[in-house]
C-alpha positions as CSV (number, residue, x, y, z in Angstrom):
1,M,-25.2,-0.5,-12.8
2,N,-23.1,-3.4,-14.0
3,L,-19.6,-3.1,-15.3
4,R,-20.5,-3.4,-19.0
5,L,-22.9,-0.5,-18.7
6,L,-20.3,1.6,-16.8
7,C,-17.7,1.0,-19.5
8,F,-20.3,1.9,-22.2
9,V,-20.9,5.2,-20.4
10,F,-17.1,5.7,-20.1
11,V,-16.7,5.4,-23.9
12,I,-19.6,7.6,-24.7
13,L,-18.3,10.4,-22.4
14,S,-14.8,10.0,-23.7
15,F,-15.7,10.6,-27.3
16,N,-18.5,13.1,-27.2
17,V,-17.2,16.0,-25.1
18,F,-15.0,17.9,-27.4
19,S,-17.0,21.1,-27.0
20,Q,-16.1,21.2,-23.2
21,G,-12.9,22.6,-21.6
22,L,-10.1,20.6,-19.9
23,F,-9.5,21.4,-16.3
24,E,-6.0,19.9,-16.1
25,T,-4.1,17.0,-17.6
26,A,-3.1,13.9,-15.7
27,T,0.7,14.4,-15.5
28,A,1.7,17.7,-17.2
29,D,1.9,21.1,-15.8
30,S,0.6,22.9,-18.9
31,E,-1.0,22.1,-22.3
32,K,0.7,22.5,-25.6
33,T,-1.6,23.1,-28.5
34,D,0.9,24.3,-31.1
35,E,2.8,22.0,-33.5
36,T,6.2,22.6,-32.0
37,A,7.6,19.3,-30.6
38,D,8.8,19.4,-27.0
39,I,11.0,16.5,-26.1
40,S,12.8,16.0,-22.9
41,I,14.9,13.1,-21.6
42,G,16.0,12.8,-18.0
43,G,16.3,10.5,-15.1
44,Y,18.6,9.5,-12.3
45,G,21.0,7.0,-10.9
46,R,21.1,6.1,-7.2
47,G,22.3,3.7,-4.6
48,I,20.3,2.7,-1.5
49,A,21.2,0.6,1.5
50,Y,18.4,-0.4,4.0
51,G,19.1,-2.7,6.9
52,G,19.3,-3.5,10.6
53,A,16.1,-5.6,11.0
54,E,16.0,-8.6,13.3
55,D,15.6,-11.1,10.4
56,Y,17.7,-9.3,7.8
57,D,21.0,-7.4,8.3
58,Y,20.3,-5.9,4.9
59,S,16.7,-5.8,3.8
60,S,17.6,-4.1,0.6
61,V,20.9,-3.0,-1.0
62,F,20.7,-2.0,-4.6
63,G,21.7,0.4,-7.4
64,E,19.1,1.8,-9.7
65,I,18.9,3.8,-12.9
66,S,15.8,5.6,-14.2
67,L,15.3,6.8,-17.8
68,Q,12.4,9.2,-18.2
69,T,11.2,10.4,-21.6
70,R,8.5,13.0,-22.3
71,L,7.2,14.1,-25.7
72,S,4.5,16.7,-26.4
73,R,3.5,18.0,-29.8
74,G,0.1,19.5,-30.5
75,S,-2.5,17.1,-29.2
76,T,0.0,14.3,-28.9
77,F,1.6,13.4,-25.6
78,F,3.8,10.5,-24.5
79,Y,5.5,9.7,-21.2
80,A,7.7,6.8,-20.1
81,D,9.7,6.0,-17.0
82,L,11.9,2.9,-17.2
83,R,13.8,1.8,-14.1
84,V,16.4,-1.0,-13.7
85,R,17.7,-2.0,-10.3
86,E,20.1,-4.7,-9.2
87,G,21.1,-5.9,-5.8
88,M,20.1,-7.9,-2.7
89,F,16.4,-7.9,-1.7
90,F,15.7,-9.9,1.5
91,N,18.7,-12.1,1.0
92,K,18.0,-12.8,-2.7
93,R,20.0,-11.2,-5.5
94,K,17.8,-9.9,-8.3
95,T,17.8,-7.7,-11.3
96,V,14.5,-6.0,-11.7
97,V,13.3,-4.2,-14.8
98,D,10.4,-2.0,-13.8
99,L,8.4,-0.1,-16.4
100,K,7.1,2.5,-13.9
101,E,4.9,4.3,-16.5
102,A,4.5,4.2,-20.2
103,Y,1.5,5.7,-21.9
104,A,0.3,7.7,-24.9
105,A,-2.3,10.4,-24.7
106,Y,-4.5,12.7,-26.8
107,R,-4.8,16.2,-25.2
108,S,-6.7,19.2,-26.3
109,P,-8.3,22.2,-24.5
110,N,-11.5,20.1,-24.5
111,F,-10.6,16.6,-23.6
112,S,-7.8,14.2,-22.6
113,F,-7.5,10.4,-23.2
114,F,-4.6,8.3,-21.9
115,V,-3.8,4.6,-22.7
116,G,-1.0,2.6,-21.2
117,N,0.7,1.9,-17.8
118,Q,-0.1,4.8,-15.5
119,V,0.0,5.7,-11.8
120,V,-3.2,7.3,-10.6
121,A,-3.5,8.8,-7.1
122,W,-6.9,9.9,-5.8
123,G,-7.6,11.6,-2.5
124,R,-6.5,14.7,-0.7
125,T,-5.3,13.6,2.7
126,D,-1.7,12.8,3.5
127,G,-0.4,9.2,3.8
128,Y,-3.7,7.6,4.3
129,N,-6.2,7.9,1.4
130,P,-9.5,5.9,1.8
131,T,-10.5,6.7,-1.8
132,D,-7.2,5.7,-3.4
133,N,-8.3,2.4,-4.9
134,I,-6.8,2.6,-8.4
135,T,-3.0,2.3,-7.7
136,P,-1.4,-0.9,-6.3
137,Y,1.6,-0.6,-4.0
138,D,4.9,-2.5,-3.7
139,Y,5.1,-2.4,0.1
140,F,8.4,-4.2,0.1
141,L,10.3,-1.8,-2.1
142,L,12.3,0.0,0.6
143,T,13.6,3.5,-0.3
144,P,13.7,6.9,1.3
145,D,10.7,8.0,-0.8
146,F,7.3,6.4,-0.2
147,D,6.2,7.4,-3.7
148,D,8.5,4.8,-5.1
149,Q,6.1,2.1,-3.8
150,R,3.3,3.2,-6.2
151,M,2.9,0.7,-9.0
152,S,1.4,1.4,-12.4
153,S,-1.5,-0.5,-14.0
154,F,-2.6,-0.6,-17.6
155,L,-5.4,1.9,-17.8
156,L,-7.8,3.6,-20.2
157,R,-8.3,7.0,-18.7
158,S,-10.3,10.0,-19.8
159,R,-10.4,13.4,-18.1
160,V,-13.2,15.7,-19.1
161,S,-13.8,19.3,-18.0
162,I,-17.3,20.3,-16.9
163,T,-16.5,23.9,-16.0
164,D,-13.3,25.9,-15.5
165,N,-13.2,24.6,-11.9
166,S,-14.6,21.1,-12.3
167,E,-13.8,17.8,-14.1
168,I,-14.7,14.2,-14.3
169,D,-12.0,11.5,-14.2
170,L,-12.9,8.1,-15.7
171,V,-10.7,5.1,-15.4
172,F,-11.1,1.5,-16.7
173,I,-8.6,-1.2,-15.7
174,P,-9.0,-4.2,-18.0
175,V,-6.3,-6.4,-16.3
176,F,-6.0,-6.6,-12.6
177,R,-2.7,-6.0,-10.9
178,Q,-2.3,-6.6,-7.2
179,S,-0.1,-4.9,-4.6
180,N,3.1,-6.6,-3.5
181,Y,2.5,-7.9,0.0
182,R,5.0,-10.5,1.0
183,Y,3.2,-12.8,3.4
184,D,5.9,-15.4,2.9
185,L,8.4,-13.2,4.7
186,F,6.3,-13.1,7.9
187,Q,7.6,-15.7,10.3
188,M,4.2,-17.3,11.2
189,G,5.7,-20.7,12.2
190,S,7.8,-23.3,10.4
191,E,4.7,-25.2,9.5
192,A,3.1,-22.3,7.5
193,R,3.7,-22.0,3.8
194,F,2.3,-19.4,1.4
195,N,1.6,-20.5,-2.1
196,Q,1.5,-18.3,-5.1
197,P,-1.8,-16.5,-5.5
198,S,-4.4,-17.5,-8.1
199,M,-5.0,-14.5,-10.2
200,P,-8.4,-13.5,-11.5
201,D,-9.1,-14.6,-15.0
202,T,-8.3,-12.0,-17.7
203,E,-11.9,-11.5,-18.6
204,F,-14.0,-8.4,-19.2
205,K,-16.1,-9.1,-16.1
206,N,-13.0,-9.0,-13.9
207,G,-12.1,-5.5,-15.0
208,S,-12.3,-2.5,-12.7
209,F,-14.0,0.9,-13.2
210,G,-13.5,4.2,-11.3
211,A,-15.1,7.6,-11.6
212,R,-14.2,10.8,-9.8
213,L,-16.0,14.2,-10.0
214,N,-13.5,16.8,-8.8
215,F,-14.0,20.4,-8.0
216,N,-11.2,22.9,-7.4
217,Y,-12.1,26.5,-6.3
218,P,-9.8,29.1,-4.7
219,V,-11.7,28.8,-1.4
220,A,-11.9,25.0,-1.3
221,G,-11.5,21.8,-3.2
222,F,-13.6,18.6,-3.0
223,S,-14.5,15.5,-4.9
224,F,-16.9,12.5,-5.1
225,S,-15.7,9.1,-6.3
226,Y,-16.8,5.6,-7.1
227,F,-14.9,2.4,-7.6
228,H,-16.0,-1.1,-8.6
229,G,-13.6,-4.0,-9.0
230,Y,-10.8,-6.0,-7.3
231,D,-9.0,-4.2,-4.4
232,P,-5.2,-4.2,-5.1
233,F,-4.8,-5.0,-1.4
234,Y,-5.7,-8.5,-0.3
235,G,-5.7,-11.1,2.5
236,F,-5.2,-14.8,2.6
237,R,-7.1,-18.0,3.3
238,V,-6.3,-21.5,4.4
239,E,-6.0,-23.7,1.4
240,N,-5.0,-27.0,3.0
241,I,-4.1,-28.4,6.5
242,Q,-2.2,-31.7,7.0
243,F,-1.2,-33.3,10.3
244,F,0.8,-36.3,9.1
245,P,3.6,-37.1,8.7
246,V,4.3,-33.5,9.8
247,V,2.0,-30.5,10.5
248,R,1.8,-28.2,7.4
249,I,-0.6,-25.3,6.7
250,D,-0.9,-24.1,3.1
251,Y,-2.0,-20.5,2.8
252,L,-3.2,-18.9,-0.4
253,P,-3.2,-15.1,-0.9
254,D,-6.6,-14.3,-2.5
255,F,-8.5,-11.3,-3.9
256,Y,-11.9,-9.8,-3.5
257,K,-14.2,-7.4,-5.3
258,K,-15.7,-4.3,-3.7
259,H,-17.8,-1.2,-4.3
260,T,-16.4,2.0,-2.9
261,I,-18.2,5.4,-2.6
262,G,-16.0,8.2,-1.4
263,A,-15.6,11.9,-0.9
264,D,-12.8,14.3,0.1
265,F,-12.3,18.0,0.7
266,E,-9.6,20.5,1.3
267,L,-10.2,23.9,3.0
268,P,-7.3,26.5,3.2
269,L,-7.7,28.9,6.1
270,Q,-5.1,31.5,6.9
271,N,-1.8,29.6,7.6
272,S,-3.6,26.2,7.9
273,V,-5.2,23.7,5.6
274,F,-8.0,21.3,6.7
275,R,-8.4,18.0,4.8
276,A,-10.8,15.1,5.2
277,E,-11.6,12.0,3.3
278,I,-14.1,9.2,3.8
279,A,-15.0,6.0,1.9
280,Y,-17.7,3.4,2.3
281,N,-16.4,0.0,1.2
282,N,-19.0,-2.7,0.4
283,T,-18.1,-6.3,0.1
284,S,-20.0,-9.6,-0.1
285,D,-19.4,-13.2,1.1
286,Y,-17.3,-12.0,3.9
287,H,-18.8,-14.3,6.5
288,K,-17.8,-17.3,4.5
289,N,-14.3,-16.2,3.4
290,M,-11.6,-15.0,5.9
291,H,-9.7,-13.1,3.2
292,I,-12.6,-10.8,2.5
293,P,-13.0,-7.9,4.9
294,N,-16.4,-6.8,6.2
295,P,-18.0,-3.7,4.7
296,D,-16.6,-0.6,6.5
297,L,-16.4,3.1,6.8
298,Y,-12.8,4.4,6.5
299,Y,-12.2,8.0,7.3
300,V,-9.3,10.5,7.8
301,A,-9.3,14.1,9.0
302,G,-6.4,16.3,9.6
303,V,-4.9,19.8,9.6
304,E,-1.6,21.1,8.1
305,K,-0.2,24.2,9.8
306,S,3.0,26.2,9.8
307,I,4.5,26.5,13.3
308,F,7.8,28.3,13.7
309,N,8.7,27.4,10.1
310,I,7.9,23.8,10.7
311,I,5.2,22.3,8.5
312,A,3.1,20.2,10.9
313,I,0.5,17.7,9.7
314,M,-1.8,16.2,12.4
315,Q,-4.3,13.5,11.3
316,Y,-6.9,11.2,12.8
317,V,-7.3,7.9,11.0
318,G,-10.4,5.8,11.8
319,K,-12.4,2.8,10.6
320,Y,-15.9,1.5,11.5
321,T,-16.6,-2.1,10.7
322,I,-20.1,-2.9,9.6
323,D,-21.8,-6.1,10.7
324,Y,-19.0,-6.8,13.1
325,K,-19.1,-10.1,15.0
326,T,-16.5,-11.3,17.5
327,I,-14.8,-14.5,16.6
328,V,-14.6,-17.0,19.5
329,E,-11.5,-19.0,20.2
330,P,-12.2,-22.8,20.0
331,V,-12.0,-24.8,23.3
332,A,-9.6,-27.7,23.5
333,P,-11.5,-31.1,23.9
334,E,-11.1,-32.9,27.2
335,S,-10.8,-36.2,25.4
336,D,-7.5,-37.5,24.0
337,D,-9.3,-38.9,21.0
338,Q,-7.2,-38.3,17.9
339,A,-10.1,-37.2,15.7
340,A,-11.3,-34.7,18.2
341,Q,-7.8,-33.3,18.6
342,M,-7.4,-32.9,14.9
343,E,-10.8,-31.2,14.6
344,Y,-9.7,-28.8,17.4
345,G,-6.4,-28.2,15.6
346,K,-8.2,-27.2,12.3
347,K,-10.6,-24.9,14.2
348,L,-7.7,-23.2,16.0
349,I,-5.7,-22.7,12.8
350,N,-8.8,-21.1,11.1
351,Y,-9.4,-18.9,14.2
352,Q,-5.8,-17.6,14.3
353,S,-5.8,-17.1,10.5
354,E,-9.0,-15.2,10.5
355,L,-7.8,-13.0,13.3
356,F,-4.6,-12.2,11.4
357,N,-6.7,-11.2,8.4
358,R,-8.8,-8.9,10.6
359,R,-5.6,-7.3,11.8
360,I,-4.4,-6.7,8.2
361,F,-7.7,-4.9,7.4
362,S,-7.8,-3.0,10.8
363,Q,-11.0,-4.8,11.6
364,Q,-10.0,-6.6,14.8
365,E,-12.4,-4.4,16.7
366,K,-15.6,-2.7,15.6
367,T,-13.9,0.7,15.6
368,N,-10.3,1.4,15.0
369,H,-8.6,4.7,16.0
370,A,-5.2,6.0,15.1
371,I,-3.3,9.3,15.0
372,M,-0.5,10.4,12.7
373,I,1.9,13.4,13.1
374,S,4.4,14.6,10.5
375,L,6.9,17.4,11.1
376,N,8.9,18.9,8.2
377,R,11.4,21.8,8.3
378,Q,14.1,23.1,5.9
379,F,17.5,24.4,6.8
380,A,20.6,26.0,5.2
381,Y,18.8,28.0,2.6
382,E,16.4,25.1,1.8
383,T,19.3,22.7,0.9
384,V,18.6,20.4,4.0
385,N,15.1,19.0,4.7
386,A,14.5,17.3,8.0
387,E,11.3,15.4,8.7
388,L,9.8,13.2,11.4
389,T,6.7,11.0,11.1
390,A,5.0,9.2,14.0
391,Y,2.0,7.0,13.9
392,Y,0.1,5.4,16.9
393,N,-2.8,3.0,16.6
394,I,-4.9,3.5,19.8
395,T,-6.9,0.3,19.2
396,S,-4.1,-2.1,18.5
397,E,-1.3,-0.3,20.5
398,E,1.0,-0.4,17.5
399,Y,3.3,2.6,16.7
400,L,5.8,3.7,14.1
401,V,8.6,6.4,14.1
402,R,10.4,7.5,11.0
403,P,13.0,10.3,11.1
404,A,14.7,11.3,7.8
405,V,17.1,14.0,6.5
406,L,17.5,14.9,2.8
407,W,20.6,17.0,1.9
408,R,20.7,18.5,-1.5
409,L,24.5,18.8,-2.2
410,T,24.0,20.4,-5.6
411,D,21.1,20.9,-8.0
412,Q,21.6,17.4,-9.3
413,L,23.1,15.5,-6.3
414,S,21.4,14.6,-3.0
415,A,22.0,12.4,-0.1
416,S,19.4,10.9,2.4
417,L,19.7,9.3,5.8
418,G,16.9,8.0,8.0
419,A,15.5,5.2,10.1
420,H,12.2,3.3,10.3
421,F,11.0,1.6,13.5
422,M,7.8,-0.2,14.1
423,F,6.6,-1.7,17.4
424,G,3.5,-3.6,18.6
425,P,2.2,-6.3,20.9
426,D,2.9,-10.0,20.3
427,D,1.1,-11.3,17.2
428,S,0.3,-7.8,15.9
429,I,1.1,-6.9,12.3
430,Y,3.8,-4.4,13.4
431,N,5.4,-7.0,15.6
432,Y,5.8,-9.3,12.6
433,A,6.7,-6.4,10.2
434,A,9.3,-5.0,12.5
435,K,11.5,-8.0,12.0
436,I,11.6,-7.2,8.3
437,F,11.3,-3.4,8.1
438,N,13.0,-1.9,11.2
439,G,16.4,-0.4,10.6
440,V,18.4,2.5,9.0
441,F,18.5,3.6,5.4
442,I,20.9,5.7,3.4
443,G,20.7,6.8,-0.2
444,F,22.7,8.8,-2.7
445,K,21.0,10.1,-5.9
446,S,22.3,11.9,-9.0
447,E,19.7,13.4,-11.4
448,F,20.2,14.3,-15.0
């Protein structure tokens, strides 16, 4: 089914289902069907300092204000979250105006339709979500809350109830928005330079489409999903290599399309909850382009359990690379011939660059295995929340440790303190990232 036909189906379903019931709305806790206007204005102000990495004494030091507005009246709904932050970000002073979300919606007991900048999160597992392909991330926005990294995209979204316990969620993304992944901050040698990416043309054929059939029952929840379009995450390719008068390698971050078929489920059992998620990602032209990953199976399985008032989450994260082929390091020529040496140099640069892309996509081996453990406990009448997250990649021997404490001083005022440490072998992703991300963070937040 091509994208035009998928969008046609999206429109037909959106405007011909008023006789059905709505399972739940995208962002509201309850429906309002009367004509009484419900308007709320809130937000927060906060200051955050994050630093201590090898390359940056202060990776991020900034103040931020958020203004959130919500309006609901009858079938009309509106939500906006405007954030402004100013400070130092990786040794550059910036003022960032971030329209986190802004959308209007029609909601009724039968049907909901949303248009505007929205954040959509799919999947049921914690931290690692193989089916979460709609939302881009700003991986370089460093705060105590990982949810701050979620970025909105302009969406046309429809949620339609099938029964009281099931719904279909349809999303169309007309304009692609990529995640923020700062390859230019990775110290890959003085001769390497990352150019600005060339964005896909703003054309109908470059839009993305997603559909999710979701079921929520008291005994279990599960869903099936499909995505076609550009992946917000991306690799890079070699754009140009020059040897004279100095060696310089121009890299270009680049994007790729994929088809994803996914499923997830959640099963509560006594004081435990079992969750699992799997996605099959299908790509093309991956043998000819280093920035395109191979097709793969990406899967996560875990359990959440309460142990001595500690909420413990234990997960296995795996990936199986389809059509995997080992790339062979080129052999240096025995001759001192300049042309032969230059040809070897090009092959070596392409080999190292392709290997780095494989590490980015966790495809450096045919199978990739990792484990994640998260511990969370509340103290002092639930005013203090302590958590510890640890991740270890068995395949690449990379690991991460992140302790954090949130202290709610009053109902509106909170303080946070924590640390983030990544480690890995030489030339691993974590080894490069540690020089940017490792360190301690502190935050102070006042809500209104």
